[in-house]
C-alpha positions, 0 to 999 in steps of 0.5 A: 521106391528108392531102396530098391534102386539106390544104396542106402538112399538117405545117406546116398543122396546127402553124400551125392549132394555134398560131393557135388558141392565140393567138386563144384567149389574145388573146380571154381577155386583152383580145379579149373586152372589145374588143367594147365599142368596137363596142357589144357588151360582155361579160357583167359579172362576177357577173351572171346569164347570160341564160336561154333561146335568146335568149342566142345573139344577146346582145351577148357572143355576137354579138361572139364570132361576129365575132371568130371570123370575122375570125380564120378569114379571116386564117388562110385568106388567109395559106394561100391565098397561101402554099400554094394548094391545090385543096381549100383551101375545104373543108379550111380554111374547112370545118374552121373551120365545123365547129369553130364549129358544135361550139363552138355546140353546146357553148354550148347545153349550157352554156345548158342547165346554166345553166337547170338551177340556177334551174329545180330550185331553183324546183321544190324551193321549190314542193315544200317550200311555200316558193315560190308560183307559177302554171301560166304561170310553170312553163310559161315555164321549160319553154318556155325549155328547149324552145327550147334543145333545139330549137336544139341538135337542129336545129344538130346535124342541119345539122352532121351534113349538112355534115360528111358532105359535108366528109368525102366531099370528103376521100375524093374528094381521096384517091381522085384522089390515089391514082389519079393515082399508080396505076402505082406502087400497083397492085402492092401487095396489095389495092390496089383495096380500099385505094383503094375501101374503105379510103379510104371507111372512113378518111373515115367513121371520121374523120367521127365520131372527128374531130368527137368529138375537137373536141367534147371539147376545146370541152366542156373549154374551156367546162365547166371554168370552170363546174366550178371555180365549182361546186366552191365548193359542195362542202366535201369529197371522200370519202377525200380530204377538203377540197382546192381545186377538189374537183370538178375534181380528182375529174373529172381523176383519175377520167378519167385512171385510166379512160383508162390502164386502157383503153389497157393493156387494149386495146394489142394490138387495133390489130395484130390489127385490121390483121392481120384486114384482111390475112387477109380481103384475101388470102382475098377476092383468091383468090376473085376470081382463082378467078372467071376462072381454074379453077386458082385458089381450089382447096379446099386454097388456100381452106381454108388462107386461111379458116383464117387468117381464123378463127384471127385472128378467134378471137384478136380475140374473146378480146382483146375479152373482157377489154377490154370487161370493163374498159371497161363496168365503168368506164362503169357505175361512171362513172354513179354516181361523181358521186353518190358524191363528192357524198355528204358534201355531200348528207348535210350538206345544203349543196347544193340540188336545183338545184346537185345537177343543175348539178354532175351535168351539168357533171361528166358533161360534163367527165369525158366529154371527158377520157374521149375515149379510153375512149369511142373506143378501139374506133374508134381501133383500127379507124382505126389498122388502116386507117391502116397499110394506107394508109401502104403507098400513101404509101411506094410513091408516095414511093419509100420501102421498103414496110412489112415485112408488105407486103414479105412478101405481095408476095414470096410473091405473086411466087413464087406462094405464099400468105401464111402466118399470121404472129403478130399484132403 
């Protein structure tokens, strides 16, 4: 799955992580100020950020673009010489471009959050009669937001287009790799399905899940300082009282509790999803044999295989019931949680309408990032089931023993006996 697309995956991903951490630390401990040497200084401390789309070609942003490009070029050059790979342009440079675009989209969200405060304070002033304004000034605010929304929307569309191509290249690499080793793989149950369907499903799941994960990390990096800054305006939390950085504490605690609850509720689902793929593959394979052999796909055989399918689906339906109860209850409560924790501050009148909207937006961004597992658990379950099936290919190519469940199916097929319905693990 990974060797086909990335150069020396274990070392590559660990070095990419280490290089990213080093680049981020250098940026915050001197690299950001280094732009002053080239006439691109950072935003002075305490200065109000630029509102509107023009922030993206301001001096601090231009310097970050250059810094990011240099860091990627150095990393790519090292791997080009250390471990050349036929897919390295897509796997290294393509990955870097996706990370950059996701970062850019998060910065659009930060710019929108910066716009919320002044705009809603302006609206509050108008409604209370404290501010006198004109139609032109009001529509200037709206145009500023429209510019941000337009940029964010178009960048998201272009990113989705590129990610689709990037993911298909990954599938292309997996397909070439598995077909090169086809002689070692063809005896494994459902081999054709794994090469054609499972690689397709793996790439499609990674398209959504991978980008969502990167987006969550980038959002945390961008919005956590915003939440720390906004916490100054919140005096106390319900039940907890006055604590340092109350919004950060509330976001982390709420998200961790939700994640733990969802993991406990859904820990059986990966095994059931994997089992589901097994019984479906066995049923489909017998039907395919029956197309050419009159002695195959007889009613008793088909009936037994479909009973396995039905039994596993009913188990899956049952376990998804309580999992979804926990999941949707938590997500519904999440919608009003930020208002609940701001209750004392709202009642005391210590925050303005602009601050309320800024806090709600920043809080939802941070909790949404921490809730990556909550929002993606069903998709992760599907990915784990596909990963288990493709791991059998990895074992066969390397000459390692097949997983137990694959051995059971292989031995039974060699004896001409249909696989029995084993308990889900």
